[in-house]
C-alpha positions in Angstrom: 52.7 110.7 77.4 53.9 113.5 79.8 52.8 113.8 83.3 51.3 117.2 82.6 50.2 119.4 79.8 52.9 120.9 77.7 53.6 124.6 78.1 53.1 126.9 75.2 54.0 130.5 74.4 51.9 132.9 76.5 51.5 130.4 79.5 52.7 131.6 82.9 55.9 129.9 83.8 55.5 127.5 86.7 57.2 129.0 89.8 59.9 127.0 91.6 62.5 127.0 94.2 65.3 124.5 93.9 68.7 123.8 95.5 71.8 124.7 93.3 75.2 123.1 93.1 76.4 124.9 96.2 73.3 124.1 98.4 71.7 127.6 98.0 68.0 128.0 97.2 67.3 129.5 93.8 63.8 130.7 92.9 62.4 131.6 89.5 60.8 134.6 91.3 64.3 135.9 92.0 64.7 136.6 88.3 61.5 138.7 88.0 62.2 141.5 85.5 64.8 139.5 83.6 64.5 137.0 80.8 65.4 133.5 81.8 66.3 130.4 79.8 65.4 127.3 81.8 66.7 124.0 80.3 66.1 120.4 81.5 68.7 117.8 80.8 68.9 114.1 81.8 72.2 113.7 83.7 75.3 115.7 84.6 78.7 114.4 83.4 77.3 112.5 80.5 78.5 113.2 76.9 75.4 114.8 75.4 74.5 116.8 78.5 78.1 118.0 78.8 78.0 119.1 75.2 74.8 121.0 75.8 76.0 122.6 79.0 79.3 123.7 77.4 77.4 125.3 74.5 75.3 127.3 77.0 78.5 128.2 78.9 80.1 129.4 75.6 77.1 131.4 74.6 76.4 132.8 78.1 77.9 136.2 77.3 75.7 136.9 74.4 72.6 135.5 76.1 73.3 137.7 79.2 73.9 140.8 77.0 70.5 140.1 75.4 69.0 140.1 78.9 68.7 136.3 79.5 69.9 134.3 82.5 70.4 130.6 82.1 69.3 127.9 84.6 70.0 124.2 84.1 67.8 121.7 85.8 68.3 117.9 86.3 67.5 115.2 88.8 71.2 115.1 90.0 72.2 115.8 93.5 73.8 119.2 94.4 77.1 117.3 94.9 77.0 115.8 91.4 76.1 119.2 90.0 79.0 120.8 91.8 81.4 118.2 90.2 79.8 118.9 86.8 80.3 122.7 87.2 83.9 122.2 88.3 84.8 119.7 85.6 83.4 121.9 82.8 83.9 125.4 84.1 80.1 126.1 84.0 79.2 129.6 85.1 75.4 129.4 85.5 73.3 127.8 88.2 72.6 124.1 88.0 69.5 123.1 90.0 68.6 119.8 91.6 65.0 118.6 91.1 65.5 115.1 92.5 61.7 114.5 93.1 60.9 115.7 89.6 58.3 118.3 90.8 59.6 121.0 88.5 60.2 118.6 85.6 56.5 117.6 85.8 55.3 121.2 86.1 57.1 122.0 82.8 56.1 118.6 81.2 59.7 117.8 80.9 59.2 114.2 82.3 57.4 111.5 80.4 57.5 108.8 77.8 60.1 109.0 75.0 61.7 106.7 72.5 65.2 105.7 73.3 67.0 103.4 70.9 63.7 102.1 69.6 62.1 101.4 73.0 59.6 103.5 74.9 60.9 104.6 78.2 59.9 107.2 80.8 62.5 109.8 81.6 63.6 113.4 81.2 62.5 115.1 78.0 65.4 117.4 77.0 63.5 120.7 76.9 64.2 124.4 77.0 61.9 127.3 78.0 62.4 131.0 77.5 60.6 133.1 80.1 60.2 136.8 79.7 60.5 139.6 82.3 56.8 139.2 83.2 57.2 135.4 83.9 55.5 134.2 80.7 56.8 131.5 78.5 57.8 132.9 75.1 59.3 129.7 73.8 58.7 126.1 74.8 61.0 123.6 73.1 60.5 119.9 73.8 62.7 116.9 72.8 65.5 119.1 71.6 68.9 117.6 70.6 71.9 118.3 72.8 74.2 119.1 69.9 73.3 122.3 68.0 70.4 123.2 70.3 72.0 126.4 71.7 72.9 127.7 68.3 69.3 127.0 67.2 67.9 128.8 70.3 70.2 131.8 69.7 68.7 132.1 66.2 65.1 131.9 67.5 66.0 134.7 69.9 67.5 136.8 67.1 71.0 136.5 68.4 72.6 135.2 65.2 74.4 131.9 64.7 
């Protein structure tokens, strides 16, 4: 069970302002008029999250050319996010949502199965938001490996 209703295509994207890896405030409203890919991941500097972040990094050029900005959101502190960025050469904002407000607004926090047990935690999720601030894709419980390639196909950007 998630803490809130899952988003669907056509829903207005919940607005937020969070602190990035450098301590600056980043608001979704600041990207009005642009497409945005917002993805939620469990923890910086872990193998699966590193794989996913590096896939976004490696696809960033084609995503930006197609008009999309990428924002990664986790519960990590800005200091840990900065270490993650520096260790992996990440070139998009990593945002800290330590109190889970934005995770809950996007229904990216809730119950999930982990190694056969039901636990409460981050639901690895990705949202594509259009220029008008509407959700065009809401993808829940995605896998870290292969997700960015799948997302690119859904966006019509090839493999």
